[in-house]
N, C-alpha and C positions, 0 to 999 in steps of 0.2 A: 607753505612755510616761508618761502623767500619774502612773499609779501608781509608776513607777520614780523619777520625780522627787520625789514626796512621800516615798518610802521614803528616798531619799539625804538629803533635808531633814531628816528625823526623825532619821536616824543622826547627822547633823552637830550637831543640837541636843542630841542625848544625849551625844555627845562633849564639846560645850562645857559641858554640865552637869557632867559629871565633872571637867572642868578647874576649873571655878567652885567646885565642892565642895572640891577639893584646895587651894584657896587660901582655904578657911575662910569662904566665903559661906554663908548660911543658905538653906534651901529657900525661904523667903519673900523674901529678897533676890533670889534667882535668879528666882523667879517675876515679880517686879516689873521686873527687869532685862530678861527677855525680852519682858515687855509693853511696855516702853520702846522695844524694837527694831522693834515694828510702826509702820507709817507712821501718822501722825495720833493717835499715842496718847502724846503728850508731857506732857499736863496730869495733875495729881494725880487730877482726876475721871474723866478717861478710862482711866487705869491702874486706878483703883479699880473702875470698871464692868467693864473687860476681865478682871480677876482675881478679882472678887468678894471683895476685901479692903477692909475699911472704910477710908475716906479717912483717918482719924485714923492708922491703922497704916500707910498707904502713906507719909504725911508722915514718920514714924519711920524706916521702912526706906530711903526715899531719902536722908535725912540720914546714915544709916549708909553707904550706897553712894557718897555724895559724900565723905564722910570716908575711905573706903578707896580713892578714886580712880577708881570705876567710872562715875560720873555727874557732871555739872555742870548748874548752873542757868543758864538764858538767860531775860532778860526781854524780852518784846516787847510794847511798850505797857504795858497793865495786867496782862497775863497772864504768869505764870511757866511756864516750860516746862522740863522735865528730859529731858536727852539723855545717851546713853550716850558714853563715851570710846573 
């Protein structure tokens, strides 16, 4: 049963990736977007750690995703978090 669920999840993510590519997101933008979908992965640092993309690059990619309407910034106290739309 677990293998079936994993396979279905993988297929859904692959389908979503195709859709995101079709609307002209880059591979890097898709990688960051998928990382932001994970629970507790909303800060630049956590996204960077999850994807192995340098933090400075994650900032640029997130700004691009925000400008394209795929993410937005939420401030909680002193922390900025980035969430998908």
